[in-house]
C-alpha positions as CSV (number, residue, x, y, z in Angstrom):
1,M,-46.6,51.2,147.1
2,K,-43.9,51.9,144.1
3,K,-40.8,50.6,145.7
4,I,-42.7,47.7,146.7
5,R,-43.8,47.0,142.5
6,R,-39.9,47.9,141.8
7,L,-38.5,45.2,144.4
8,M,-41.1,42.6,142.9
9,A,-39.8,43.5,139.5
10,L,-36.4,43.1,140.6
11,A,-36.5,39.9,142.6
12,A,-38.8,38.4,139.4
13,A,-35.5,39.6,136.9
14,C,-32.7,37.8,139.2
15,A,-35.1,34.7,139.0
16,V,-35.0,34.5,135.4
17,L,-31.1,35.1,135.0
18,S,-30.3,32.7,137.5
19,G,-32.3,30.1,135.7
20,C,-30.6,30.8,132.5
21,S,-27.3,31.0,133.7
22,L,-27.2,27.2,135.3
23,L,-25.1,24.0,133.0
24,E,-27.5,21.2,133.7
25,R,-27.1,17.5,132.8
26,S,-29.3,17.5,129.8
27,Y,-26.4,19.7,128.1
28,G,-29.5,22.0,127.3
29,V,-27.6,25.6,127.9
30,V,-23.8,26.8,127.7
31,E,-23.1,29.9,128.9
32,A,-19.5,30.6,127.5
33,H,-18.6,33.9,129.9
34,S,-20.7,32.8,133.2
35,R,-18.1,33.2,135.7
36,K,-18.4,29.6,136.9
37,Y,-16.5,28.1,134.6
38,W,-13.6,30.8,133.6
39,E,-11.0,31.5,135.8
40,S,-11.3,35.5,137.0
41,E,-7.3,36.3,136.4
42,A,-7.0,34.3,133.3
43,E,-9.8,35.2,130.8
44,T,-8.7,32.0,128.3
45,T,-8.1,29.3,131.2
46,L,-11.2,27.5,132.6
47,R,-12.0,26.3,135.7
48,A,-13.6,22.6,137.4
49,D,-14.0,21.8,140.7
50,N,-15.5,18.7,140.1
51,Y,-16.5,16.0,137.2
52,Q,-19.2,17.8,136.0
53,D,-17.7,21.1,136.0
54,M,-15.4,19.2,133.6
55,V,-17.6,17.5,131.3
56,N,-19.5,21.3,131.0
57,D,-15.7,23.1,130.2
58,L,-15.4,20.2,127.2
59,L,-18.6,21.6,125.9
60,I,-17.8,24.5,126.1
61,L,-14.6,24.3,124.6
62,V,-16.3,22.5,121.7
63,G,-18.8,24.3,121.3
64,Q,-16.5,27.2,120.1
65,H,-14.3,24.9,118.2
66,T,-11.7,25.2,120.5
67,E,-8.9,23.4,119.3
68,S,-6.3,23.7,122.9
69,A,-7.1,24.8,125.8
70,V,-6.3,24.9,129.6
71,I,-8.5,23.8,132.2
72,R,-7.6,24.2,135.6
73,L,-9.3,21.5,138.2
74,Y,-9.2,22.1,141.6
75,E,-10.3,19.8,144.9
76,Y,-8.7,16.8,143.3
77,N,-4.9,15.6,145.2
78,D,-4.3,12.4,143.8
79,D,-3.4,11.9,140.4
80,M,-5.2,8.4,139.4
81,T,-8.3,9.8,140.0
82,V,-7.6,13.2,138.2
83,A,-6.6,10.9,135.4
84,E,-9.9,8.9,135.3
85,T,-11.8,12.0,136.1
86,L,-10.3,13.2,132.5
87,D,-10.5,10.0,131.1
88,A,-14.1,9.7,132.1
89,A,-15.2,13.4,131.2
90,A,-14.0,13.3,127.7
91,T,-15.4,9.7,126.4
92,E,-18.8,11.0,128.3
93,V,-18.5,14.4,125.8
94,Q,-17.6,12.1,122.6
95,Q,-20.1,9.4,123.0
96,E,-23.0,10.8,124.9
97,T,-23.6,14.0,124.1
98,A,-24.9,15.8,120.5
99,M,-22.4,18.1,119.9
100,G,-20.0,16.3,121.2
101,S,-20.4,12.9,119.2
102,Y,-21.5,15.4,116.2
103,A,-18.2,17.2,116.1
104,V,-15.3,15.6,117.9
105,E,-12.8,13.2,116.4
106,Y,-11.1,12.3,119.7
107,I,-10.0,14.5,123.2
108,T,-6.7,14.3,124.4
109,A,-5.7,15.9,127.9
110,S,-2.7,15.6,129.9
111,S,-2.3,17.3,133.5
112,Q,0.4,18.9,135.5
113,A,0.1,19.2,139.7
114,L,1.0,22.8,140.5
115,R,0.3,24.3,144.1
116,G,-3.7,24.3,145.1
117,Y,-4.8,22.9,141.9
118,Y,-3.9,20.4,138.3
119,E,-3.5,22.0,135.1
120,I,-5.2,20.5,132.5
121,S,-4.0,21.0,128.9
122,V,-6.9,19.8,126.4
123,S,-6.4,19.3,122.8
124,I,-9.7,18.0,120.5
125,R,-9.4,17.0,117.1
126,Y,-12.9,17.3,115.4
127,R,-14.2,15.8,112.4
128,R,-17.0,18.9,111.6
129,T,-15.3,22.5,110.7
130,A,-16.0,25.3,112.9
131,Q,-18.7,26.9,110.5
132,Q,-20.5,23.6,110.5
133,V,-20.4,23.7,114.3
134,Q,-21.3,27.3,114.2
135,N,-24.5,26.7,111.9
136,V,-25.8,24.1,113.9
137,V,-29.4,25.9,114.8
138,N,-32.0,24.9,117.6
139,A,-35.5,23.8,117.6
140,T,-38.1,22.6,120.6
141,S,-39.6,20.1,118.2
142,V,-39.8,18.0,115.3
143,A,-42.2,20.3,114.0
144,A,-39.7,23.4,113.4
145,L,-38.0,21.0,111.0
146,P,-40.0,21.2,107.7
147,E,-39.7,25.2,108.2
148,L,-35.9,25.1,108.6
149,L,-35.4,22.3,105.8
150,T,-37.1,24.4,103.7
151,A,-35.1,27.8,104.6
152,A,-31.8,25.8,104.0
153,L,-33.0,24.7,100.7
154,G,-34.0,28.1,99.7
155,E,-30.2,29.2,101.0
156,G,-28.7,26.9,98.3
157,K,-27.4,24.8,101.2
158,T,-26.1,21.2,100.9
159,E,-26.8,20.3,105.0
160,L,-28.5,21.1,107.9
161,A,-28.0,19.9,111.5
162,V,-30.3,21.0,114.4
163,R,-29.9,20.7,118.0
164,M,-33.5,19.2,119.5
165,G,-35.0,20.2,122.7
166,Y,-37.2,17.6,122.7
167,F,-37.6,14.3,120.8
168,Q,-39.5,10.9,122.1
169,D,-39.2,8.2,118.9
170,Q,-39.9,10.5,116.5
171,H,-37.9,8.6,113.4
172,Q,-40.9,7.6,111.1
173,E,-42.4,11.7,111.6
174,V,-38.8,13.1,110.6
175,E,-38.5,10.7,107.8
176,A,-41.9,11.5,106.7
177,M,-41.4,15.4,106.7
178,V,-38.0,14.7,104.4
179,A,-40.3,12.9,102.2
180,Q,-43.1,15.6,101.9
181,I,-40.5,18.1,101.5
182,R,-38.4,16.7,98.9
183,E,-41.5,15.8,97.0
184,E,-42.8,19.7,97.5
185,Q,-39.4,21.0,96.2
186,G,-39.4,18.6,93.1
187,L,-36.6,16.5,94.9
188,A,-38.3,13.2,94.7
189,D,-36.0,11.8,92.2
190,T,-32.7,12.7,93.5
191,P,-30.8,11.0,95.9
192,A,-32.2,10.2,99.1
193,W,-31.1,12.4,101.7
194,T,-28.8,11.0,105.0
195,V,-30.4,11.6,108.0
196,S,-28.3,10.8,111.1
197,Y,-29.0,10.9,115.1
198,Y,-26.1,11.9,117.1
199,P,-25.5,10.8,119.9
200,S,-27.7,7.6,118.7
201,P,-31.0,6.6,117.0
202,E,-32.2,5.6,120.6
203,N,-30.8,9.1,122.3
204,V,-31.2,11.5,120.3
205,G,-30.0,15.1,120.4
206,L,-29.1,16.5,117.1
207,I,-30.4,15.8,113.9
208,E,-27.9,16.2,110.6
209,F,-29.6,16.4,107.6
210,L,-27.4,15.7,104.0
211,W,-28.1,16.1,100.3
212,G,-26.6,17.2,97.3
213,S,-22.9,16.3,97.1
214,T,-22.1,16.5,100.9
215,E,-21.3,13.5,102.7
216,A,-20.7,13.0,106.5
217,E,-17.0,13.1,107.5
218,G,-17.5,11.0,110.2
219,E,-19.3,7.7,111.1
220,G,-23.0,9.1,111.2
221,Q,-25.9,7.8,113.7
222,E,-28.1,6.6,110.7
223,A,-31.7,6.2,111.2
224,P,-32.6,2.7,111.9
225,P,-33.7,0.7,108.7
226,E,-37.5,0.5,109.4
227,A,-37.9,4.5,109.9
228,A,-35.9,4.9,106.5
229,P,-37.6,6.2,103.8
């Protein structure tokens, strides 16, 4: 009986671990050192076997604020297809993902055909600093925002970026929270805060709050006019 219980516990643990290690289309979790994405004999080199792997590799680099890197792309044997894959993956990361649209200015890549794979040299230019990327916090819903904003104010910060687990047309709710916090903190008469949504107000994965003298370094995706305070 004890042996059976141990086996059941082991199976449950394996199930949990395997579920946490996957990179899905929602870009919810990126494990920087997953063996699936790093070459075993070259610790600083990423690998990709398909288009989604390439997108995930780029997201790993963005999450680490990496400016240049090498990716080995397998299962491709045509220069044109490789070029199209690189361009599409870079565009998706920069324009359709929360972290990419928030942090990245542009991505460039060049490829070289080697024996058995293409070696991709990637260069990423950022519009957010490494510290800003590192300071992005996660929240499952907008209900967590008041606590996060209040804590940021208490720490003397002038900005906060929150990656959202769930957001469904809640712009007005967010703006109401901001107005309430400003009132509670005695900031109602100070300049209005800037609230920006990434990758867009229609597809929100990350919300950036700016107050004080801080200004966005790039073009933020601000709230629709009807949602402004």
